[in-house]
C-alpha positions in Angstrom: 33.4 -12.3 -4.8 33.6 -13.0 -1.1 30.5 -12.9 1.2 31.7 -10.5 3.9 30.6 -7.0 3.9 33.4 -4.6 5.0 33.7 -1.0 6.1 36.6 1.3 5.0 37.7 4.9 5.0 38.4 6.5 1.8 39.9 9.8 0.7 37.1 10.5 -1.8 34.1 12.5 -0.6 30.9 13.4 -2.4 29.9 16.9 -3.1 28.5 17.9 0.4 24.9 18.7 0.9 24.7 22.5 1.7 25.0 22.7 5.6 22.1 25.4 5.5 19.6 22.6 4.6 20.8 20.6 7.7 21.8 23.0 10.5 22.6 20.3 12.9 26.4 20.1 14.0 27.8 16.9 12.6 31.1 15.1 13.0 32.9 12.5 11.0 33.5 9.1 12.7 36.6 6.9 11.9 35.3 3.6 10.7 37.8 2.0 13.2 35.5 3.3 16.0 32.8 1.0 15.0 32.5 -2.5 16.5 31.6 -5.1 14.1 29.2 -8.0 15.0 26.7 -10.3 13.5 22.9 -10.3 14.1 20.8 -13.4 14.7 20.1 -13.5 10.9 23.9 -13.4 10.3 23.8 -9.8 9.0 26.7 -7.7 9.7 26.4 -4.6 12.0 28.9 -2.0 12.9 28.0 -0.2 16.0 29.5 3.0 17.3 30.5 2.5 21.0 29.0 4.9 23.5 26.9 6.9 21.1 23.3 6.5 22.3 21.0 9.0 20.8 17.3 9.7 21.2 17.3 11.9 18.2 20.1 12.8 15.6 21.2 12.5 12.1 23.4 9.8 10.6 25.0 10.1 7.2 27.1 7.5 5.3 28.4 6.9 1.8 28.1 3.3 0.5 28.5 1.2 -2.6 27.7 -2.3 -3.4 30.9 -4.2 -4.6 28.8 -6.7 -6.7 25.8 -6.3 -9.0 24.2 -9.7 -8.2 22.3 -11.0 -5.2 20.9 -9.2 -2.3 23.2 -6.0 -2.1 21.6 -4.2 0.8 23.2 -1.5 3.1 21.7 0.3 6.0 21.8 2.7 8.9 20.9 1.6 12.3 19.6 3.9 15.0 17.9 3.3 18.3 19.9 0.0 18.8 19.1 -1.6 22.2 20.4 -5.1 21.6 20.8 -7.6 18.5 16.9 -8.2 18.7 15.8 -4.6 19.2 16.6 -1.6 16.8 15.5 0.3 13.8 17.3 0.3 10.3 16.8 2.1 7.2 17.9 -0.3 4.3 18.9 0.6 0.7 18.3 -2.3 -1.5 20.0 -2.2 -4.9 18.4 -5.4 -6.2 14.8 -4.4 -5.6 15.6 -0.6 -5.8 13.8 0.1 -2.5 14.6 2.2 0.5 12.8 0.6 3.5 12.4 1.4 7.1 12.3 -1.8 9.5 11.8 -2.1 13.1 13.4 -5.2 14.7 11.6 -6.0 17.8 12.3 -9.1 19.9 14.1 -10.5 16.9 11.1 -10.0 14.4 11.6 -7.8 11.4 8.5 -5.5 10.6 8.4 -3.3 7.6 7.4 0.2 8.8 7.5 1.8 5.3 9.3 1.8 2.0 9.6 3.8 -1.2 11.1 3.0 -4.7 14.6 4.4 -5.0 17.3 4.2 -7.7 20.3 2.5 -6.1 22.8 1.5 -8.8 25.1 -1.3 -7.9 28.9 -0.5 -8.0 28.2 3.2 -7.6 28.6 5.4 -4.5 25.4 6.7 -2.8 24.8 8.8 0.2 22.1 7.8 2.8 21.1 10.3 5.5 18.7 9.4 8.3 17.3 11.9 10.6 15.3 10.5 13.5 13.3 12.0 16.5 11.2 10.2 19.1 8.2 9.9 16.7 9.6 10.6 13.3 12.1 9.3 10.8 13.3 10.7 7.5 15.7 9.1 5.0 17.4 11.0 2.1 19.1 9.0 -0.6 21.5 10.9 -2.9 19.9 14.2 -1.9 16.4 13.1 -2.6 13.7 12.8 0.3 13.0 9.0 0.1 11.1 8.3 3.4 9.3 10.7 5.8 7.2 9.0 8.4 5.8 8.7 12.0 7.0 5.8 14.1 6.0 4.2 17.3 7.2 6.7 20.0 10.4 5.4 21.7 11.4 7.5 24.7 14.9 5.9 25.2 18.0 6.6 23.5 19.8 3.8 21.5 22.9 3.1 19.7 23.8 3.9 16.1 25.8 2.3 13.4 25.7 0.6 10.0 24.2 -2.6 8.6 24.7 -5.0 5.7 22.7 -7.9 4.6 24.3 -11.4 5.1 26.2 -12.3 1.9 26.4 -8.6 0.7 29.7 -7.1 -0.2 29.4 -3.2 0.7 31.9 -0.5 1.0 31.1 2.2 3.5 33.0 5.6 3.9 32.4 9.1 5.3 30.4 7.9 8.3 29.0 11.0 10.2 26.7 11.6 13.0 25.1 14.6 14.6 26.9 15.7 18.0 
């Protein structure tokens, strides 16, 4: 297969998580509103223009299109520039969900948890973030819940794929 990750809209949707569990108003975002760019490590980022958030909720469905190699997909928040942001990464190869902080271009693992991420299967990743906390829910299961360094500024949101990974994204939603 190819080495380019790509995003797409699809008509299929997962069974929605009951809204009562997540009372935040949330809106679907057309994938065409995301600006594609490459990071310094040549990973692929898709950023939502003019969508800075200090806190919020981001939800996306993803699937790896190959079973081999580093098949990693993620959700970006508090994006300041290509060298400074947070990303929650779902790694199908290592079966991990990991929170990274990218600061001055250096990746630091803030926390991780084992997670079943089957290749070639649709998964839903939900990230809820506040100035000092982040929670990740993978396929309806609480996967990460942790305190993070307080960041008092808003930042961009978007999607992330490891260099060489082939990932399909759909049903991208963010809190209003």
